[in-house]
C-alpha positions as CSV (number, residue, x, y, z in Angstrom):
1,M,37.4,37.7,33.1
2,N,35.1,39.3,30.6
3,I,32.0,37.2,30.0
4,N,30.2,39.7,27.9
5,M,29.2,38.7,24.4
6,P,31.9,39.9,21.9
7,T,30.6,42.2,19.2
8,D,32.5,40.7,16.3
9,P,30.1,39.4,13.6
10,Q,32.2,36.4,12.6
11,F,32.6,35.4,16.3
12,N,28.9,35.7,16.7
13,T,28.2,33.4,13.8
14,Y,30.5,30.7,15.2
15,Y,29.1,31.2,18.7
16,Q,25.6,30.6,17.5
17,K,26.7,27.5,15.7
18,H,28.4,26.3,18.9
19,L,25.2,26.8,20.8
20,K,23.2,24.8,18.3
21,C,25.7,21.9,18.4
22,L,25.6,22.0,22.2
23,K,21.8,21.9,22.3
24,L,21.7,19.0,19.9
25,G,24.2,17.1,22.0
26,G,21.8,17.2,25.0
27,P,23.9,18.4,27.9
28,H,22.2,19.9,30.9
29,P,21.3,23.6,30.4
30,K,23.7,24.7,33.1
31,N,26.5,22.9,31.3
32,I,25.5,24.7,28.0
33,E,25.8,28.0,29.9
34,A,29.2,27.1,31.3
35,Y,30.6,26.0,28.0
36,S,29.1,29.1,26.3
37,R,30.5,31.4,29.0
38,A,34.0,29.8,28.5
39,I,33.8,30.5,24.7
40,R,32.8,34.1,25.3
41,C,35.7,34.6,27.7
42,I,38.1,33.0,25.3
43,G,36.7,35.2,22.5
44,N,37.2,38.3,24.5
45,Y,40.7,37.4,25.7
46,F,41.9,36.7,22.1
47,D,40.0,39.7,20.5
48,C,37.6,37.3,18.8
49,R,40.3,35.6,16.8
50,I,39.6,32.1,17.8
51,N,39.8,30.3,14.5
52,D,43.6,30.0,14.5
53,L,44.4,29.5,18.1
54,T,47.1,27.0,18.8
55,S,47.1,24.5,21.6
56,D,50.0,26.5,23.2
57,Q,47.9,29.7,23.2
58,L,45.1,27.9,24.9
59,L,47.4,26.2,27.4
60,D,48.8,29.6,28.3
61,Y,45.3,31.1,28.6
62,F,44.1,28.3,31.0
63,N,47.3,28.4,33.0
64,E,46.9,32.2,33.4
65,L,43.2,31.7,34.4
66,L,44.2,29.2,37.1
67,D,46.8,31.6,38.4
68,S,44.4,34.5,38.6
69,H,41.2,32.8,39.8
70,S,40.3,30.2,42.4
71,W,39.6,26.8,41.0
72,S,35.9,27.0,42.0
73,S,35.4,30.2,40.0
74,N,36.8,28.5,36.8
75,K,34.0,26.0,36.5
């Protein structure tokens, strides 16, 4: 699971917008970090092409994640 920040400029733009929306929503900072880490992982997995993901692609991704990692490491 790659949690590094993807280098794609368009992904970066959407990622920063995502962070702003999260901060305005008021969740705990640890939740913001967890949500942000999840988006970075998804971005890396799908080569930063996250705008057109289908629910089936995400279902497959999360299923594969559960198969390859323990439940506690997926939080």
